[in-house]
mmCIF file of the C-alpha atoms, coordinates in Angstrom:
data_MODEL
# 
_entry.id   MODEL 
# 
loop_
_atom_site.group_PDB 
_atom_site.id 
_atom_site.type_symbol 
_atom_site.label_atom_id 
_atom_site.label_alt_id 
_atom_site.label_comp_id 
_atom_site.label_asym_id 
_atom_site.label_entity_id 
_atom_site.label_seq_id 
_atom_site.pdbx_PDB_ins_code 
_atom_site.Cartn_x 
_atom_site.Cartn_y 
_atom_site.Cartn_z 
_atom_site.occupancy 
_atom_site.B_iso_or_equiv 
_atom_site.pdbx_formal_charge 
_atom_site.auth_seq_id 
_atom_site.auth_comp_id 
_atom_site.auth_asym_id 
_atom_site.auth_atom_id 
_atom_site.pdbx_PDB_model_num 
ATOM 1   C CA . MET A 1 1   ? 86.106  125.881 102.062 1.00 0.00 ? 1   MET A CA 1 
ATOM 2   C CA . PRO A 1 2   ? 88.211  123.391 100.975 1.00 0.00 ? 2   PRO A CA 1 
ATOM 3   C CA . PHE A 1 3   ? 86.670  122.178 97.048  1.00 0.00 ? 3   PHE A CA 1 
ATOM 4   C CA . LEU A 1 4   ? 88.387  118.949 94.836  1.00 0.00 ? 4   LEU A CA 1 
ATOM 5   C CA . ARG A 1 5   ? 89.734  119.810 91.824  1.00 0.00 ? 5   ARG A CA 1 
ATOM 6   C CA . HIS A 1 6   ? 90.284  115.966 89.013  1.00 0.00 ? 6   HIS A CA 1 
ATOM 7   C CA . ALA A 1 7   ? 92.411  115.939 87.133  1.00 0.00 ? 7   ALA A CA 1 
ATOM 8   C CA . ARG A 1 8   ? 94.202  113.615 84.671  1.00 0.00 ? 8   ARG A CA 1 
ATOM 9   C CA . ASP A 1 9   ? 97.311  112.934 82.975  1.00 0.00 ? 9   ASP A CA 1 
ATOM 10  C CA . LYS A 1 10  ? 98.158  111.603 79.313  1.00 0.00 ? 10  LYS A CA 1 
ATOM 11  C CA . ARG A 1 11  ? 98.731  107.792 80.797  1.00 0.00 ? 11  ARG A CA 1 
ATOM 12  C CA . GLY A 1 12  ? 95.754  108.280 82.152  1.00 0.00 ? 12  GLY A CA 1 
ATOM 13  C CA . TYR A 1 13  ? 96.152  108.595 85.785  1.00 0.00 ? 13  TYR A CA 1 
ATOM 14  C CA . GLU A 1 14  ? 93.755  110.620 87.731  1.00 0.00 ? 14  GLU A CA 1 
ATOM 15  C CA . THR A 1 15  ? 94.937  112.672 90.422  1.00 0.00 ? 15  THR A CA 1 
ATOM 16  C CA . THR A 1 16  ? 92.134  114.658 92.883  1.00 0.00 ? 16  THR A CA 1 
ATOM 17  C CA . PHE A 1 17  ? 93.740  117.557 94.483  1.00 0.00 ? 17  PHE A CA 1 
ATOM 18  C CA . ILE A 1 18  ? 91.942  118.779 97.753  1.00 0.00 ? 18  ILE A CA 1 
ATOM 19  C CA . MET A 1 19  ? 91.888  123.076 98.074  1.00 0.00 ? 19  MET A CA 1 
ATOM 20  C CA . HIS A 1 20  ? 91.660  125.849 99.500  1.00 0.00 ? 20  HIS A CA 1 
ATOM 21  C CA . SER A 1 21  ? 90.787  129.251 97.995  1.00 0.00 ? 21  SER A CA 1 
ATOM 22  C CA . PHE A 1 22  ? 92.044  131.755 101.059 1.00 0.00 ? 22  PHE A CA 1 
ATOM 23  C CA . ARG A 1 23  ? 90.687  135.494 100.083 1.00 0.00 ? 23  ARG A CA 1 
ATOM 24  C CA . PRO A 1 24  ? 93.183  138.574 99.526  1.00 0.00 ? 24  PRO A CA 1 
ATOM 25  C CA . ALA A 1 25  ? 94.662  139.893 102.744 1.00 0.00 ? 25  ALA A CA 1 
ATOM 26  C CA . ALA A 1 26  ? 94.163  143.600 102.232 1.00 0.00 ? 26  ALA A CA 1 
ATOM 27  C CA . GLY A 1 27  ? 96.625  145.577 99.576  1.00 0.00 ? 27  GLY A CA 1 
ATOM 28  C CA . GLN A 1 28  ? 96.323  141.749 97.087  1.00 0.00 ? 28  GLN A CA 1 
ATOM 29  C CA . ALA A 1 29  ? 94.662  141.290 93.840  1.00 0.00 ? 29  ALA A CA 1 
ATOM 30  C CA . ASN A 1 30  ? 93.759  138.003 94.147  1.00 0.00 ? 30  ASN A CA 1 
ATOM 31  C CA . GLY A 1 31  ? 93.344  135.074 96.701  1.00 0.00 ? 31  GLY A CA 1 
ATOM 32  C CA . ARG A 1 32  ? 95.482  131.742 96.161  1.00 0.00 ? 32  ARG A CA 1 
ATOM 33  C CA . THR A 1 33  ? 95.325  128.685 96.021  1.00 0.00 ? 33  THR A CA 1 
ATOM 34  C CA . ARG A 1 34  ? 96.632  126.194 98.256  1.00 0.00 ? 34  ARG A CA 1 
ATOM 35  C CA . LEU A 1 35  ? 96.673  122.536 98.119  1.00 0.00 ? 35  LEU A CA 1 
ATOM 36  C CA . LEU A 1 36  ? 96.018  120.810 100.858 1.00 0.00 ? 36  LEU A CA 1 
ATOM 37  C CA . TYR A 1 37  ? 95.696  116.849 100.037 1.00 0.00 ? 37  TYR A CA 1 
ATOM 38  C CA . MET A 1 38  ? 96.784  115.132 97.227  1.00 0.00 ? 38  MET A CA 1 
ATOM 39  C CA . PHE A 1 39  ? 95.540  111.701 95.976  1.00 0.00 ? 39  PHE A CA 1 
ATOM 40  C CA . ARG A 1 40  ? 97.358  109.788 92.190  1.00 0.00 ? 40  ARG A CA 1 
ATOM 41  C CA . THR A 1 41  ? 95.456  106.723 91.264  1.00 0.00 ? 41  THR A CA 1 
ATOM 42  C CA . PRO A 1 42  ? 95.616  104.564 87.836  1.00 0.00 ? 42  PRO A CA 1 
ATOM 43  C CA . ALA A 1 43  ? 92.761  104.963 85.727  1.00 0.00 ? 43  ALA A CA 1 
ATOM 44  C CA . ASN A 1 44  ? 89.459  103.495 86.298  1.00 0.00 ? 44  ASN A CA 1 
ATOM 45  C CA . ARG A 1 45  ? 91.711  101.115 88.521  1.00 0.00 ? 45  ARG A CA 1 
ATOM 46  C CA . LYS A 1 46  ? 90.621  100.230 92.057  1.00 0.00 ? 46  LYS A CA 1 
ATOM 47  C CA . VAL A 1 47  ? 93.306  99.718  93.698  1.00 0.00 ? 47  VAL A CA 1 
ATOM 48  C CA . GLY A 1 48  ? 94.846  100.282 97.466  1.00 0.00 ? 48  GLY A CA 1 
ATOM 49  C CA . ARG A 1 49  ? 92.988  102.401 99.934  1.00 0.00 ? 49  ARG A CA 1 
ATOM 50  C CA . SER A 1 50  ? 89.980  104.767 99.131  1.00 0.00 ? 50  SER A CA 1 
ATOM 51  C CA . LEU A 1 51  ? 90.276  108.562 98.447  1.00 0.00 ? 51  LEU A CA 1 
ATOM 52  C CA . LEU A 1 52  ? 89.212  109.738 100.957 1.00 0.00 ? 52  LEU A CA 1 
ATOM 53  C CA . ASP A 1 53  ? 89.780  107.598 103.888 1.00 0.00 ? 53  ASP A CA 1 
ATOM 54  C CA . PRO A 1 54  ? 88.852  108.125 107.653 1.00 0.00 ? 54  PRO A CA 1 
ATOM 55  C CA . GLU A 1 55  ? 92.669  108.201 108.487 1.00 0.00 ? 55  GLU A CA 1 
ATOM 56  C CA . VAL A 1 56  ? 92.950  111.024 105.378 1.00 0.00 ? 56  VAL A CA 1 
ATOM 57  C CA . MET A 1 57  ? 90.708  113.111 106.600 1.00 0.00 ? 57  MET A CA 1 
ATOM 58  C CA . GLU A 1 58  ? 91.251  112.855 110.662 1.00 0.00 ? 58  GLU A CA 1 
ATOM 59  C CA . ALA A 1 59  ? 94.998  114.382 109.383 1.00 0.00 ? 59  ALA A CA 1 
ATOM 60  C CA . LEU A 1 60  ? 93.589  117.002 106.806 1.00 0.00 ? 60  LEU A CA 1 
ATOM 61  C CA . GLU A 1 61  ? 91.424  118.283 109.960 1.00 0.00 ? 61  GLU A CA 1 
ATOM 62  C CA . HIS A 1 62  ? 94.471  118.147 112.441 1.00 0.00 ? 62  HIS A CA 1 
ATOM 63  C CA . THR A 1 63  ? 96.938  119.541 109.550 1.00 0.00 ? 63  THR A CA 1 
ATOM 64  C CA . HIS A 1 64  ? 94.769  122.105 109.701 1.00 0.00 ? 64  HIS A CA 1 
ATOM 65  C CA . PRO A 1 65  ? 92.654  123.051 112.279 1.00 0.00 ? 65  PRO A CA 1 
ATOM 66  C CA . ASP A 1 66  ? 92.020  126.549 110.478 1.00 0.00 ? 66  ASP A CA 1 
ATOM 67  C CA . LEU A 1 67  ? 89.582  125.161 108.417 1.00 0.00 ? 67  LEU A CA 1 
ATOM 68  C CA . THR A 1 68  ? 85.980  123.536 107.841 1.00 0.00 ? 68  THR A CA 1 
ATOM 69  C CA . PHE A 1 69  ? 85.293  120.723 106.511 1.00 0.00 ? 69  PHE A CA 1 
ATOM 70  C CA . ASP A 1 70  ? 82.012  119.545 104.345 1.00 0.00 ? 70  ASP A CA 1 
ATOM 71  C CA . TRP A 1 71  ? 83.384  115.969 104.142 1.00 0.00 ? 71  TRP A CA 1 
ATOM 72  C CA . VAL A 1 72  ? 79.073  114.856 102.656 1.00 0.00 ? 72  VAL A CA 1 
ATOM 73  C CA . SER A 1 73  ? 79.687  117.778 100.358 1.00 0.00 ? 73  SER A CA 1 
ATOM 74  C CA . LEU A 1 74  ? 83.454  116.778 99.222  1.00 0.00 ? 74  LEU A CA 1 
ATOM 75  C CA . LEU A 1 75  ? 82.775  113.607 98.690  1.00 0.00 ? 75  LEU A CA 1 
ATOM 76  C CA . ARG A 1 76  ? 79.500  113.804 96.687  1.00 0.00 ? 76  ARG A CA 1 
ATOM 77  C CA . THR A 1 77  ? 81.492  115.826 94.212  1.00 0.00 ? 77  THR A CA 1 
ATOM 78  C CA . PRO A 1 78  ? 81.250  113.709 91.139  1.00 0.00 ? 78  PRO A CA 1 
ATOM 79  C CA . ALA A 1 79  ? 84.890  112.623 89.744  1.00 0.00 ? 79  ALA A CA 1 
ATOM 80  C CA . LEU A 1 80  ? 86.158  112.680 87.025  1.00 0.00 ? 80  LEU A CA 1 
ATOM 81  C CA . THR A 1 81  ? 84.008  110.886 84.240  1.00 0.00 ? 81  THR A CA 1 
ATOM 82  C CA . ALA A 1 82  ? 85.572  112.778 80.715  1.00 0.00 ? 82  ALA A CA 1 
ATOM 83  C CA . PRO A 1 83  ? 86.673  109.922 78.730  1.00 0.00 ? 83  PRO A CA 1 
ATOM 84  C CA . ASP A 1 84  ? 89.946  109.312 78.337  1.00 0.00 ? 84  ASP A CA 1 
ATOM 85  C CA . PRO A 1 85  ? 90.886  109.319 74.267  1.00 0.00 ? 85  PRO A CA 1 
ATOM 86  C CA . ASP A 1 86  ? 92.909  106.498 74.146  1.00 0.00 ? 86  ASP A CA 1 
ATOM 87  C CA . ARG A 1 87  ? 90.881  104.160 75.586  1.00 0.00 ? 87  ARG A CA 1 
ATOM 88  C CA . GLU A 1 88  ? 88.199  104.948 73.088  1.00 0.00 ? 88  GLU A CA 1 
ATOM 89  C CA . ARG A 1 89  ? 90.138  104.314 70.570  1.00 0.00 ? 89  ARG A CA 1 
ATOM 90  C CA . SER A 1 90  ? 92.006  101.420 71.970  1.00 0.00 ? 90  SER A CA 1 
ATOM 91  C CA . ASP A 1 91  ? 87.855  100.900 72.049  1.00 0.00 ? 91  ASP A CA 1 
ATOM 92  C CA . ARG A 1 92  ? 87.554  101.559 68.380  1.00 0.00 ? 92  ARG A CA 1 
ATOM 93  C CA . ASP A 1 93  ? 90.728  99.297  67.681  1.00 0.00 ? 93  ASP A CA 1 
ATOM 94  C CA . ARG A 1 94  ? 89.485  96.240  69.448  1.00 0.00 ? 94  ARG A CA 1 
ATOM 95  C CA . GLU A 1 95  ? 85.900  96.145  67.671  1.00 0.00 ? 95  GLU A CA 1 
ATOM 96  C CA . ARG A 1 96  ? 87.997  97.194  64.871  1.00 0.00 ? 96  ARG A CA 1 
ATOM 97  C CA . ASP A 1 97  ? 90.412  93.817  65.640  1.00 0.00 ? 97  ASP A CA 1 
ATOM 98  C CA . ARG A 1 98  ? 87.662  92.000  66.661  1.00 0.00 ? 98  ARG A CA 1 
ATOM 99  C CA . ASP A 1 99  ? 85.025  92.366  63.373  1.00 0.00 ? 99  ASP A CA 1 
ATOM 100 C CA . ARG A 1 100 ? 88.564  91.237  61.423  1.00 0.00 ? 100 ARG A CA 1 
ATOM 101 C CA . GLY A 1 101 ? 88.199  88.428  63.611  1.00 0.00 ? 101 GLY A CA 1 
ATOM 102 C CA . ARG A 1 102 ? 84.659  87.766  61.991  1.00 0.00 ? 102 ARG A CA 1 
ATOM 103 C CA . GLN A 1 103 ? 85.557  87.986  58.402  1.00 0.00 ? 103 GLN A CA 1 
ATOM 104 C CA . ARG A 1 104 ? 87.968  85.962  59.080  1.00 0.00 ? 104 ARG A CA 1 
ATOM 105 C CA . ARG A 1 105 ? 86.590  83.682  60.898  1.00 0.00 ? 105 ARG A CA 1 
ATOM 106 C CA . ASP A 1 106 ? 83.610  83.865  58.133  1.00 0.00 ? 106 ASP A CA 1 
ATOM 107 C CA . GLU A 1 107 ? 86.907  83.208  55.272  1.00 0.00 ? 107 GLU A CA 1 
ATOM 108 C CA . ARG A 1 108 ? 87.763  80.545  56.662  1.00 0.00 ? 108 ARG A CA 1 
ATOM 109 C CA . ARG A 1 109 ? 84.814  78.319  57.437  1.00 0.00 ? 109 ARG A CA 1 
ATOM 110 C CA . GLU A 1 110 ? 83.905  78.763  54.271  1.00 0.00 ? 110 GLU A CA 1 
ATOM 111 C CA . ARG A 1 111 ? 86.450  77.266  52.647  1.00 0.00 ? 111 ARG A CA 1 
ATOM 112 C CA . GLN A 1 112 ? 86.629  74.387  54.851  1.00 0.00 ? 112 GLN A CA 1 
ATOM 113 C CA . SER A 1 113 ? 82.922  73.680  53.418  1.00 0.00 ? 113 SER A CA 1 
ATOM 114 C CA . GLU A 1 114 ? 84.156  74.380  50.175  1.00 0.00 ? 114 GLU A CA 1 
ATOM 115 C CA . ALA A 1 115 ? 86.588  71.970  50.603  1.00 0.00 ? 115 ALA A CA 1 
ATOM 116 C CA . ARG A 1 116 ? 84.158  69.444  51.975  1.00 0.00 ? 116 ARG A CA 1 
ATOM 117 C CA . ARG A 1 117 ? 82.297  69.754  49.397  1.00 0.00 ? 117 ARG A CA 1 
ATOM 118 C CA . GLU A 1 118 ? 84.695  69.168  47.193  1.00 0.00 ? 118 GLU A CA 1 
ATOM 119 C CA . ALA A 1 119 ? 86.289  66.597  48.835  1.00 0.00 ? 119 ALA A CA 1 
ATOM 120 C CA . ALA A 1 120 ? 82.717  64.759  49.152  1.00 0.00 ? 120 ALA A CA 1 
ATOM 121 C CA . SER A 1 121 ? 82.019  65.239  45.460  1.00 0.00 ? 121 SER A CA 1 
ATOM 122 C CA . ALA A 1 122 ? 85.534  63.714  44.713  1.00 0.00 ? 122 ALA A CA 1 
ATOM 123 C CA . PRO A 1 123 ? 85.924  60.125  43.483  1.00 0.00 ? 123 PRO A CA 1 
ATOM 124 C CA . VAL A 1 124 ? 86.808  57.767  46.577  1.00 0.00 ? 124 VAL A CA 1 
ATOM 125 C CA . VAL A 1 125 ? 90.131  56.316  45.858  1.00 0.00 ? 125 VAL A CA 1 
ATOM 126 C CA . PRO A 1 126 ? 90.620  52.888  47.993  1.00 0.00 ? 126 PRO A CA 1 
ATOM 127 C CA . ALA A 1 127 ? 93.108  52.828  49.962  1.00 0.00 ? 127 ALA A CA 1 
ATOM 128 C CA . PRO A 1 128 ? 96.213  50.253  48.798  1.00 0.00 ? 128 PRO A CA 1 
ATOM 129 C CA . ILE A 1 129 ? 96.226  47.344  50.246  1.00 0.00 ? 129 ILE A CA 1 
ATOM 130 C CA . LEU A 1 130 ? 99.932  46.555  52.132  1.00 0.00 ? 130 LEU A CA 1 
ATOM 131 C CA . GLU A 1 131 ? 101.462 44.008  52.922  1.00 0.00 ? 131 GLU A CA 1 
ATOM 132 C CA . ASP A 1 132 ? 103.951 43.601  55.194  1.00 0.00 ? 132 ASP A CA 1 
ATOM 133 C CA . ASP A 1 133 ? 105.393 40.257  56.707  1.00 0.00 ? 133 ASP A CA 1 
ATOM 134 C CA . SER A 1 134 ? 107.413 41.386  59.221  1.00 0.00 ? 134 SER A CA 1 
ATOM 135 C CA . LEU A 1 135 ? 106.739 40.496  62.699  1.00 0.00 ? 135 LEU A CA 1 
ATOM 136 C CA . VAL A 1 136 ? 105.598 43.632  63.703  1.00 0.00 ? 136 VAL A CA 1 
ATOM 137 C CA . GLY A 1 137 ? 103.158 43.813  60.669  1.00 0.00 ? 137 GLY A CA 1 
ATOM 138 C CA . ARG A 1 138 ? 102.263 40.912  61.007  1.00 0.00 ? 138 ARG A CA 1 
ATOM 139 C CA . THR A 1 139 ? 101.037 41.716  64.867  1.00 0.00 ? 139 THR A CA 1 
ATOM 140 C CA . VAL A 1 140 ? 99.489  44.987  64.463  1.00 0.00 ? 140 VAL A CA 1 
ATOM 141 C CA . GLY A 1 141 ? 98.856  45.628  60.722  1.00 0.00 ? 141 GLY A CA 1 
ATOM 142 C CA . ALA A 1 142 ? 101.065 47.256  57.712  1.00 0.00 ? 142 ALA A CA 1 
ATOM 143 C CA . ALA A 1 143 ? 99.845  50.877  58.310  1.00 0.00 ? 143 ALA A CA 1 
ATOM 144 C CA . GLU A 1 144 ? 100.148 51.088  62.427  1.00 0.00 ? 144 GLU A CA 1 
ATOM 145 C CA . ALA A 1 145 ? 104.100 49.423  61.695  1.00 0.00 ? 145 ALA A CA 1 
ATOM 146 C CA . ALA A 1 146 ? 104.351 52.076  58.211  1.00 0.00 ? 146 ALA A CA 1 
ATOM 147 C CA . ARG A 1 147 ? 103.266 54.792  61.597  1.00 0.00 ? 147 ARG A CA 1 
ATOM 148 C CA . LEU A 1 148 ? 105.294 53.099  64.145  1.00 0.00 ? 148 LEU A CA 1 
ATOM 149 C CA . ARG A 1 149 ? 108.496 53.595  60.765  1.00 0.00 ? 149 ARG A CA 1 
ATOM 150 C CA . ALA A 1 150 ? 107.659 56.865  60.218  1.00 0.00 ? 150 ALA A CA 1 
ATOM 151 C CA . ALA A 1 151 ? 107.711 58.082  63.543  1.00 0.00 ? 151 ALA A CA 1 
ATOM 152 C CA . PHE A 1 152 ? 110.748 55.969  64.854  1.00 0.00 ? 152 PHE A CA 1 
ATOM 153 C CA . ALA A 1 153 ? 112.496 57.598  61.229  1.00 0.00 ? 153 ALA A CA 1 
ATOM 154 C CA . GLU A 1 154 ? 111.260 61.330  63.322  1.00 0.00 ? 154 GLU A CA 1 
ATOM 155 C CA . LEU A 1 155 ? 112.954 60.540  66.284  1.00 0.00 ? 155 LEU A CA 1 
ATOM 156 C CA . ALA A 1 156 ? 115.599 60.331  64.985  1.00 0.00 ? 156 ALA A CA 1 
ATOM 157 C CA . GLN A 1 157 ? 116.183 62.625  63.495  1.00 0.00 ? 157 GLN A CA 1 
ATOM 158 C CA . ARG A 1 158 ? 115.343 65.029  65.997  1.00 0.00 ? 158 ARG A CA 1 
ATOM 159 C CA . ILE A 1 159 ? 118.274 63.618  68.277  1.00 0.00 ? 159 ILE A CA 1 
ATOM 160 C CA . VAL A 1 160 ? 120.858 63.966  65.538  1.00 0.00 ? 160 VAL A CA 1 
ATOM 161 C CA . ARG A 1 161 ? 119.243 67.046  65.333  1.00 0.00 ? 161 ARG A CA 1 
ATOM 162 C CA . ARG A 1 162 ? 118.789 68.706  68.688  1.00 0.00 ? 162 ARG A CA 1 
ATOM 163 C CA . SER A 1 163 ? 121.889 66.594  70.521  1.00 0.00 ? 163 SER A CA 1 
ATOM 164 C CA . ARG A 1 164 ? 124.614 69.462  71.567  1.00 0.00 ? 164 ARG A CA 1 
ATOM 165 C CA . THR A 1 165 ? 127.600 66.570  71.400  1.00 0.00 ? 165 THR A CA 1 
ATOM 166 C CA . PRO A 1 166 ? 128.730 63.148  70.056  1.00 0.00 ? 166 PRO A CA 1 
ATOM 167 C CA . GLU A 1 167 ? 128.016 61.584  72.748  1.00 0.00 ? 167 GLU A CA 1 
ATOM 168 C CA . GLU A 1 168 ? 125.363 62.978  73.879  1.00 0.00 ? 168 GLU A CA 1 
ATOM 169 C CA . ARG A 1 169 ? 123.548 61.971  70.353  1.00 0.00 ? 169 ARG A CA 1 
ATOM 170 C CA . ASP A 1 170 ? 125.264 57.956  70.748  1.00 0.00 ? 170 ASP A CA 1 
ATOM 171 C CA . ARG A 1 171 ? 124.341 57.947  74.326  1.00 0.00 ? 171 ARG A CA 1 
ATOM 172 C CA . LEU A 1 172 ? 120.712 58.768  72.521  1.00 0.00 ? 172 LEU A CA 1 
ATOM 173 C CA . THR A 1 173 ? 120.900 56.975  69.501  1.00 0.00 ? 173 THR A CA 1 
ATOM 174 C CA . GLU A 1 174 ? 121.769 52.859  71.154  1.00 0.00 ? 174 GLU A CA 1 
ATOM 175 C CA . ARG A 1 175 ? 118.799 53.856  73.405  1.00 0.00 ? 175 ARG A CA 1 
ATOM 176 C CA . ALA A 1 176 ? 116.574 54.529  70.757  1.00 0.00 ? 176 ALA A CA 1 
ATOM 177 C CA . ALA A 1 177 ? 117.572 51.517  68.972  1.00 0.00 ? 177 ALA A CA 1 
ATOM 178 C CA . ARG A 1 178 ? 115.613 49.566  71.381  1.00 0.00 ? 178 ARG A CA 1 
ATOM 179 C CA . LEU A 1 179 ? 112.546 51.295  70.057  1.00 0.00 ? 179 LEU A CA 1 
ATOM 180 C CA . ASN A 1 180 ? 112.539 50.154  66.909  1.00 0.00 ? 180 ASN A CA 1 
ATOM 181 C CA . PRO A 1 181 ? 109.795 48.612  64.562  1.00 0.00 ? 181 PRO A CA 1 
# 
């Protein structure tokens, strides 16, 4: 009668074997086992076809007509359920990392709340009053004009840093000059 064997290698691949043991012939000490079918799949994955689909069952019955297959009992045989030590280790690592993340998050929240308390207790210094008599300053306000000028200066520096050729730098600088507030 054929029987199932399950194995898992160190990478986590699960291999299922359908085997048959033969009775010893006259003069032989032990019976021999013969491999009838082998199915290999990644661990804990539902990929591709099932272990024993009807096509495989029919092919096995056709190639081994002298054997009787009890498919119901074969399919009832439990699969390999021994926990994978690497998986357990990775679960522990994930849990430890999650705990560390919680601790870091709690520490960061505590620091932020302390900073808020200190900022709330610090005396409020009034912002300096900026005066900008330029057209941009009068149009959008002195603070916004200062922000626009800082953004333009950053853009000009970025053009100088990132341009590949002097021609490209000149072309981009000329185009950016139109944005100068």
